[in-house]
C-alpha positions in Angstrom: 160.2 151.9 129.0 163.8 151.2 127.8 166.1 154.0 126.7 166.0 152.8 123.1 162.2 152.8 123.2 162.0 156.3 124.6 164.4 157.6 122.0 162.4 155.9 119.2 159.2 157.5 120.6 160.9 160.9 120.8 162.0 160.7 117.2 158.6 159.6 115.9 156.1 161.9 117.7 154.1 164.7 116.0 156.1 167.5 117.6 159.3 165.8 116.5 158.0 165.3 113.0 157.1 168.9 112.8 160.6 169.9 114.0 162.1 167.5 111.4 160.1 169.1 108.6 161.2 172.6 109.6 164.9 171.5 109.9 164.6 169.8 106.5 163.1 172.8 104.8 165.7 175.1 106.3 168.6 172.9 105.2 167.1 172.7 101.7 166.7 176.4 101.6 170.4 177.0 102.4 171.4 174.5 99.7 169.1 176.2 97.2 170.7 179.6 98.0 174.2 178.0 97.8 173.6 176.5 94.3 171.4 179.1 92.7 171.9 182.1 94.9 175.0 183.7 93.3 173.2 184.2 90.0 170.0 185.3 91.7 172.0 187.8 93.8 173.2 189.5 90.6 169.8 189.3 89.0 168.3 191.4 91.9 170.6 194.2 90.9 169.5 194.3 87.3 166.9 196.6 85.9 163.7 194.9 84.9 163.7 196.1 81.3 163.2 193.7 78.4 166.7 194.4 77.2 168.2 192.6 80.2 166.2 189.4 79.6 169.0 187.4 78.0 171.3 188.2 81.0 168.5 187.3 83.4 168.1 183.9 81.6 171.8 183.2 81.9 171.9 184.1 85.6 168.8 181.9 86.2 170.2 178.8 84.5 171.7 177.2 87.7 168.3 177.6 89.4 166.8 174.7 87.3 169.1 171.9 88.7 168.9 173.5 92.1 165.1 173.4 92.2 165.2 169.8 90.9 167.5 168.8 93.7 165.2 170.6 96.2 162.2 168.8 94.9 164.0 165.5 95.2 165.2 166.2 98.7 161.8 167.5 100.0 159.9 164.6 98.4 162.2 162.0 100.0 162.3 163.8 103.4 162.3 161.8 106.6 160.1 163.1 109.4 161.9 161.0 112.0 164.1 163.5 114.0 166.6 160.7 114.6 167.1 160.1 110.8 167.6 163.4 109.0 169.8 163.6 105.9 168.5 166.6 103.9 171.9 167.6 102.5 172.6 164.0 101.3 169.2 163.9 99.7 169.7 167.2 98.0 173.1 166.4 96.6 171.9 163.0 95.5 169.0 164.6 93.6 171.4 167.1 92.1 173.7 164.4 90.8 170.8 162.3 89.5 168.8 165.0 87.8 171.0 167.9 86.7 171.8 166.5 83.3 168.2 165.7 82.5 166.7 168.9 83.9 169.1 171.4 82.4 167.9 171.0 78.8 164.3 171.4 79.8 165.0 174.4 82.0 167.3 176.0 79.4 164.7 175.6 76.7 162.0 177.2 78.9 164.3 180.1 79.7 165.1 180.6 76.0 161.4 180.5 75.1 160.2 183.0 77.8 163.2 185.3 76.9 161.9 185.4 73.3 158.4 186.0 74.5 159.4 188.6 77.0 161.5 190.5 74.4 158.5 190.4 72.1 156.2 191.8 74.8 158.7 194.5 75.6 159.0 195.7 72.0 155.4 195.5 70.8 155.2 199.2 70.2 158.4 199.3 68.2 157.3 196.3 66.1 153.9 197.9 65.3 152.0 194.8 66.5 148.4 195.1 67.7 147.7 195.1 71.5 146.0 191.7 71.5 149.4 190.2 70.7 150.5 191.1 74.2 147.7 188.9 75.6 148.6 186.1 73.3 152.3 186.2 74.2 151.5 186.5 77.9 149.3 183.4 77.6 151.9 181.4 75.8 154.5 182.4 78.5 152.2 181.3 81.3 151.5 177.9 79.6 155.2 177.4 79.1 155.9 178.1 82.7 153.1 175.7 83.8 154.7 173.1 81.5 158.2 173.6 83.0 156.8 173.2 86.5 155.4 169.8 85.6 158.6 168.9 83.8 160.7 169.8 86.9 158.6 167.6 89.1 158.5 164.6 86.7 162.2 164.8 85.9 163.1 165.2 89.6 161.2 162.2 90.9 161.2 159.8 87.9 163.8 158.4 85.5 162.5 159.2 82.0 164.3 160.4 78.9 164.2 164.2 78.5 161.9 164.1 75.5 159.5 161.9 77.3 159.5 164.2 80.3 158.7 167.1 77.9 155.7 165.1 76.5 154.4 164.0 79.8 154.6 167.6 81.2 152.5 168.8 78.3 150.1 165.9 78.6 149.5 166.5 82.3 148.6 170.1 81.8 145.3 168.8 80.5 145.2 165.4 82.2 145.4 166.9 85.8 143.5 170.2 85.7 143.6 170.5 89.4 147.3 170.4 89.5 147.5 172.9 86.6 145.2 175.3 88.5 147.2 174.9 91.7 150.4 175.7 89.9 148.8 178.7 88.3 147.9 179.9 91.8 151.5 179.5 92.8 152.7 181.5 89.8 150.3 184.3 90.7 151.6 184.2 94.3 155.2 184.2 93.1 154.6 187.1 90.7 152.9 189.1 93.4 155.8 188.6 95.8 158.3 189.7 93.1 156.2 192.8 92.1 155.6 193.8 95.7 159.2 193.3 96.9 162.0 191.7 94.8 163.3 188.4 93.5 165.4 188.1 96.7 162.3 187.6 98.9 161.1 184.8 96.5 164.6 183.2 96.8 164.6 183.0 100.6 161.3 181.1 100.6 162.4 178.7 97.9 162.0 175.6 100.0 158.4 176.5 100.9 157.6 177.0 97.2 159.2 173.6 96.5 157.0 172.1 99.2 153.9 173.8 97.8 154.7 172.6 94.2 155.0 169.0 95.4 151.6 169.4 97.1 149.8 170.9 94.0 151.5 168.3 91.8 150.4 165.3 93.8 147.9 164.2 91.1 150.6 164.4 88.5 153.0 162.3 90.7 150.3 159.7 91.5 149.3 159.4 87.8 152.8 159.1 86.5 153.6 156.4 89.1 150.3 154.5 88.3 150.3 154.8 84.5 154.0 155.1 83.4 156.1 153.4 86.0 156.3 149.7 85.8 
């Protein structure tokens, strides 16, 4: 076998593909921490009271474009060990998607801040207990919506308002993806409650990979039905 053939075989084998995936995820994780980490580092130091929610939202604002870039980079990953460009893919995704993702992410942060503030002040407002369940349900639906929106905006070129509509449509259109994303939310909430937001941040690339996996029906349907 020639040297070129041996090198090609080395770069394409299953062990090499596994190593390439690990390297790609580690690189994306470092870039996620670089782009979203400073705000998240301050967030960890804050008290979890409802009064800090506006500050939390402001600190979490850079995480939206960062997650979008991570989704783009992991989706377009190369599993050939001889052709790895995770940083280039990440920054390309950041440049392409930041402007479209930011309004969606900011709108979600504003909405959940209002809902969280309402939940934290139910007693003072004199509202009945069932309002807490209603507000929590709306917050969960909004979060499931923004996960769909992040995936669609990161991988496809649609107008922001069209992404918002598609994200809502696919909550019902692809129930398997919605349930999978709900399971991810439960897992993420459990990690935060059991430890801190810092632990969630250091496994960000794994969550991105999991989100792409659960949203495969959404991605396939968008490509088949809305991309010419």
